[in-house]
C-alpha positions, 0 to 999 in steps of 0.5 A: 656580381650584381645584387638583385634585391627582391622585396617582394614575400612571394615569388612565383617561381617553381619552389612555388609549384612544388610547395602547392604540389606537397601542400595538395598531397599533404592534404589529400593524405591527411584527409584519408588518414584523419579527417575521414576516419574522424568524420566517420567516427563523428557520424557513428557517435551522432547516429549512437546518440540518436538511438539512445534519444529515441531509446530514452523517449520509448523508455519514458513512454513505456513507463507513462503507460506503466504508471497509468496501468498502475493507477487504474490497477490501484483504482480497481483494487482500492474499489474491490478493497472498499467493496469487501469491506463493505461486505465484510462490515454488513456480515459482521453487523448481521452476525453480531445482531444475531449474537445479541438475539441470541444472547437476549434470548439466553438472558430472558431465559436465564431471567425467567429460570431464576425468577422461578428459582427465587419464587421457590426459594422464597416459598420455601422460605415462608414455609419455614418462617411459617413453621418457625412462627408456630414453634415460637408461639407454641414456645411462648404459650407454654412459658406463659401457661407454664405447662405443655401444650399438646399438639 
């Protein structure tokens, strides 16, 4: 028996071909079973993510459009409210002026009525005072003269 020493790590013989065929078969099977489905799932995920990104961009664009519409609507509403406020102020000022004019005329009427009443009371008071003065004068003269005066 002869001991053959073979130091080479790789020896080219029939087992290498069997191992090579076995490895290629393994690669073919793993490609079909694992890599292709995994690649399809990753592609679907990428498509889904792209669709989501597009949806987000569309939603942001719609949101900006909506914000712009809201700003325009707010501006229009504020302008309309300012116009209504101005109209109400003008109407209120006009109504207040009419009320003040009515009150002034009513005050003037009451003032003239009160002046007439005061004049009437003054005339009546003067007449009463004159009558009392005449009676007092007669009483004083009767006392001074010690006799009754005939009227």
